N, C-alpha and C positions, 0 to 999 in steps of 0.2 A: 503265934508264928505269922510273920508279915506276909501279906498277899503278894504273889509274884506279879511283877509288872507285865502287862500284855505286850506281845511282840507282833509286828506286822510284816507280812511276807508279800512283797510286790511281784516277785517272779521276774524271769528274764524276758527280754524282747524277743518275740517270735521271729525266727529266721527261716521258717519252713517254706520250701519252694514248691515247684510243680512236681518234680520227680526226685526222690531221694535227697531232698533239701536243696536242689538246684533251682535257681530262679529262671524265669522265661528268658531274660536277657543273657544269662550265662549259657543256657542251652543254644540260643541263637548264635552267639559268638563262637562257641566251640563247634557247632554244626557247620557254620560258614567256613571255619578253618579246616575242618575235615573235608568238606566239599572241594575247597581250593587245593588241598593236598592231593586228593584223588585226581583232579584235573592235571596237576603238575606231573604226577606219575604217569598219566596216560599220554600227555603230549610232549613231555621232555624225556622221561624214562631214564634208565641207567642210574648210576650212582649219584650223578648230579641232581636228577629229579627226585630221588629218594631223600637226599640231604635237604634240598629246598623244601620238600613236603614236610619233613620232620621239623625243620625250623619254623615253618608256617603254623603247623599245629601247636607247637610249643608256645609260640607267640599268642595264638588265640586262647590257649588255656591260661597263660599268664594274664592276658587281658581280662579274662572273666573271673579270675580267682585271686590274683596277687593284690593284697591290700595296700593302700597308700592313704594315710591320714584317715583311716577308718572306713574307706570305701575302695572297691576295685575300680579299675579303669572303665569297665563296663558301666558302673554306676556313676562315675564322674562325667561320662560323655554327655548325657542330656543336661547336666548342670552347667558344664562349660558352654555348650551350644546355646542354652537359654541366656546365659550371662552375656555372651558375645552378641546375641540378637538384640538384647536390650541396649547394649552400648552403641550399636549402629542404628538403633531406632526402628528395627523391623519386627519387634515383638508384637504379638497381637494385643497386648495390654498397653502398648505405648512405652514410653520411657519411665513411667512412674507407676508403682504398684498402688500408690495412694490415689491415683486418678479416678478409680472406680468407687471411692468412698465419698459419701456426702452426709452432712449433718442436717437432720430434719427434726421436726417437733410433732408430737401427737397430743391432742386434747384428751383429758380424762373427764368423761361425763359432762354434766352441765355446770361443774364447779368453776370452769375457766382455767383450771390448772393445766399446765403443759409439761410434758416430759421430753427429754432429748433422746433421739434415736440415731444410730449410724446406719445408713442405708448402703449396702454393698451391692451394687448393680452387677458385679461379676459373679458373685456367689448367689445372688437373689435372696438376701437375708436382711432382716431388720434386727438391730441389736440395741438394747437399753441396759443401763447399769445401775447398780445399787451399791452405796457405800455402807459397809458393815464394820463392826468392831466387837470388841470383847474386853474382858477385864483380866489382863495379865496372863495370857496363855504361857508365856515363857517363864513366869514366876511360879506357876502352879506345880504341884507334885505330879507323879506319874498317874495316880488315880484320877486326879482332876482332869488331866489332859486326856486320859482314856475316855472319860465321861463326855468331854466335849467332842472328841472325834466320833464317838458313837452317835452323838446328836447330829453332827454334820452328815454322817452316813444316812441318817434318817431323812435329812433334806434331799440327799441324792436319790434315795430309794423312791421318794414321792415324785421325782422328776422322770424316771425311766419307766413310764407306764405305756401300756399298749394303746396306740392311736393318739398319743399326746402330740401337742403342737410344738413342743420344745425341740429345736434343732441342735443347738450347742449351748453348753453351760461353761463359763470361763471364770476363773478367779485370778486376780492379780494382787501380789504383795509388792508394794513399791516403797523404796527409801529415797526421799528427795531432800534437797537442802532446805533447812528451816530458815526462819528469820522473824523479825519483828515488824509489825505494822508501824510505819512512821507516825500514823495518827495517834498511836498510844503514847507518844512523847508529850510532855507537858507543853501546853500552848503558851503559857506565860510563866515568868519567873520573877521573883522579887529581888534577885541579885543581878539584874541587868544581863541576864542570859548566861551567867557563869554555870549555874546548875543545869540549864538546858544543854549547853555545850558538853558538859561532863557526862550527862546522861546519854546523849547521842553518841559520844565517843565510846562509852561502855557498850552500847548496843552494837556498834560497828565492830568492836573487838570480839564480842561473843557470838555474833550472828554466824560466822563461818564454822563454828563448832556445833551448831544446832542442826539436827536432822529430824525429820518427821516420817513416820511410817503410816501407811494407809493400806487398807484391803478393799478391793472393789470386786463385786460379783456381777458378771454380765450374762445375759441370756439372749439367745437369737432364735427367731422363728423364720420359717420360709415365707417369702412373699407369695401370696395366693395368685392364681392365674385369673384372667378375665380382663374386662375393661379397666383402664387406669383408675378411674374414680372408685369403682367397686373394689378393685384390688387393694388400693390404699386403705379403704374403710375396713375391709376384712382383716388385713394385716395389723392395723392399729388395734382392732378388737382382740385379736389373738395375743398380741404382745402385752396388752394391758391385763388380760386374764392371767397370763403366765406370770407377770410381775406380781400381781396380787397374791397368787398362790405361793410364789417364792417368798414373799415377805411373811406370809403366815407361817410357813415352815421354818424360816429362820428365827422368827420370834419364839415359836414353840421349842426350838432347839437352844434357846438362851442366848442367841446372838443379838447384838445391838444394831438395829437397822436405822440408818439416818434418812431413809427414804430414797425414792428413785431420783436420779440426777436430772435436774432441769436442763433445758438446752444450753444455758450459759454455764452451768456447772459441768456438763459433759464436755463442752468446748474447752473449759479451763483444764479439765483432766487430760484431754489430748494434748493441749498446748504445754502443760507442765512436763511432758515427757521429753521435750526438746528445748524448752525455754532456758536461756542463760540465767543462772542465779544472780540476783541483784541487778538485773537489767532494768532500765526505766520503762514504764508503760508507754505504749505508743499506739498508732493507728492500727498496726497489725494485730493487736490484742483482740480485735473483734473477729478474726479469722482463725479457726481452730487448727488448720493444717499448716505444715511448714511451707514457707514461700519458695524455698529452694531445696532440692534433694539431689545429692551427688553420691552415687554408689560406686564403690571400688570392689575389688575381689574379696577383701577381708573386713571391710567396714562400710558404714554409710554415714554421710554427713547431712544433717538437716539444719539449715540456716547456719548458726554459729556453734553447733555442738556436734560431736562425733559419737557414734554408737558402734559397739561390737555385739553381734547377736550369736548366741549359742543355742544349740539344740540339745536337750537332755537325751542322749542316746541310750543310756542305761540307768535305771534306778537301782537302789541297793539290792543285791542278789541274796543277801542273808536277812534273817529277821532283824528288824530295827525297832527301837523304841519310838515313842510318840514325838520326841524332840529331835529327830535326826536332821531336820532342816534348819534348826536354830543356828548352827554355825554360819550358814549362808544368809539367813534372814536378819541376823542381829549384827552382822559385820558393820562396824561404824566407819564413817567417812568415805563410803562408797555409794555412789549414785547408781541404783540398779532397779531392775524390775524382774520379778519371777511371775511368769504367766503359765497357767495350765488350762488347756482347752479340752473339754470332755464332750463326747458325743454319746447320748443315751442310746442303748440298744434295747429294742422291745424284748420282753421276757421270752416269748416263743422263739424269736430269731436267735437270741443269745444261747438258748438251750441247744438248738439245732447246730449252731456254729461250734459250740463246745464239743458236742458229740462228733461232729465232722473232724475237728482238729485232733481229737483223741484217736479216732480210727485211722486217720491219715498218718499220724505220727507213728502208730504201731506198724502200719504198712511200710512206711519209709524205713523203719528199723529192721523189719524182716527182709526188705529188699537189699539193704546194706549187708546183712549177715549172709544172704545167699551168694552175694558176689564177693565175699571175703573182705568187706570193709568193716572196720570197727565202729561200733556205736559210741559216740563221744559222750563225755560226762555232761556236756551242755545239752545234748539231745535228751539225755535222761532227765535233766533238770526241767527242760521244757515240757516233757511228758508229765512229770509230777505236777507242774504248775497247771497244766491243762486239766488233769484229773481233779486237782483241788478246786479249780474254777467250776467244773461241772458239779461237784458236790455242793459248793456254795450256792449255785443257781437252784439246785434241787431243794435247798433249805429256804429259798425265797429271797435271796439277796439280789440287788439290782446289778446290772452289767453296764459298764461304760468303756468306750475306747477313749484313750486320752494320750496327750503328748504335752511336753513341757518345753518352755523356752526361757532363756536368761538374756537380759539386755543390760549392758554396762555403758554408762554415759560419762563423757568428760568434755572439758572445754577446748582441748586441743589434742593432737595426735600423740604427743609425748605422754601427757597425763592418761590418755586412753590405754597406751601400752602398759603403764604401771598398774592401772585399775584392772586390766585383764589378768595380770599376774596375781593380784590379790583375790579376784573372783575365782580363778582356777584353783587356788589353794583352799579357799573356803569350800568349794565344791568337792574337793578330795576329802575334806573332813566330814562332809555330809554323805560320802560314799556315792557320789554321782559321777557318771562318765559324760563329759561334755564334748561335743563336736562343734567346732566353729562352723557357721553356715557360710562357707566360702562360696562365692558366686551367687548367693541368694540373700544377701544382707538386707536389702530393702523389703523383700517379701517377709523375711523374719521379723523385721521391725514392725510391720503391720500386725504380726501375731502377738506382739506385746502391748497393743492398744486394745481398748474395749470394742473389738470388731467380731469376735467369735471365730476368727480364722485360725487355722493351724492343725486341724484334725481332719484329714482327708477321709 
């Protein structure tokens, strides 16, 4: 009898609020509406005052609860305000979310070797990246995939330890336009250039059909406090130690590690996220960041490329197999990046959090029943997921908070609209619920770079 393929349960995104599932912003909005309604009844009075008070309370309830594009008006308010502040240049971060990122280098021991790090002055983190690979995950059977996933879970388990220096762990799967190196063409030909011309013509025709996939794992550590010189020395030591531990765990899990990215390789990785395919090399190739950034409500332009950034609002709610992301990752002819940022949670803190969520969920359900409100199926599902997480923690599994982002890139706005349609269809096949990051496209774009951003 064939062994049953393992299924993976990710669980729903928690929507638990302060009281009976209501968030603080919702309570504040409805409370303000009730207070204004009482004042109207007191100072206006009569039927007109009662009518105006009722309308005002109804508006406040709709403002706090009525969904629009996946969010209520109460949730959209800070997003719109922040976007408008950036557009007029009064945001505390300035006009660019990239302005707080710098590329630096860290020496390793006495070998003279240097690795590249992204220094985020806003978050106070140092981030380095490792390029990893494997041998045909998509071509393996379910048993082979399950073995590799178990090995990767072992890598994660070693990262979420008590008192560890790791701040964020991020993996990115990117699909970029491929191509040939012109230097691979024959330098001389015996037929006066006929063969050389034919060969180059063949390369030019085949190059647009070529795509390359790469997986990059990044880790971030917090910058230590103290004098600048000592702070930099301590941060460098911490990130080097964490990188060495990550490489050992990846090799033990059977992953192919190409080594930590050098400053030039890390700069090329950042640059490839926005570089125009087939563009000639120039002076700007020595600078990793875009020279110009223009953010709109639904997209962001970096130099000559357009990006649309999505947030993965919901992962599959039912049990899925090991290859549930393959429709999204193997889609051909689509320039995209899948980035997942994970924040390790110390074991003791994770257990306490799971216990708190379970008891508060039961209290919310009891409060709803007392006041005659039905407990929804989603609340039941969240409670089951919390109980399952508590059991897994008791069995010794590691805990992570994580969030995912998708970026699709095109050379113009028309192509970007078509690419977004293809991406959304692929996400449906992978059972993902995507929300376009309206009003926060530039911030979302930085979350798809090796920066460790994205998990608050």
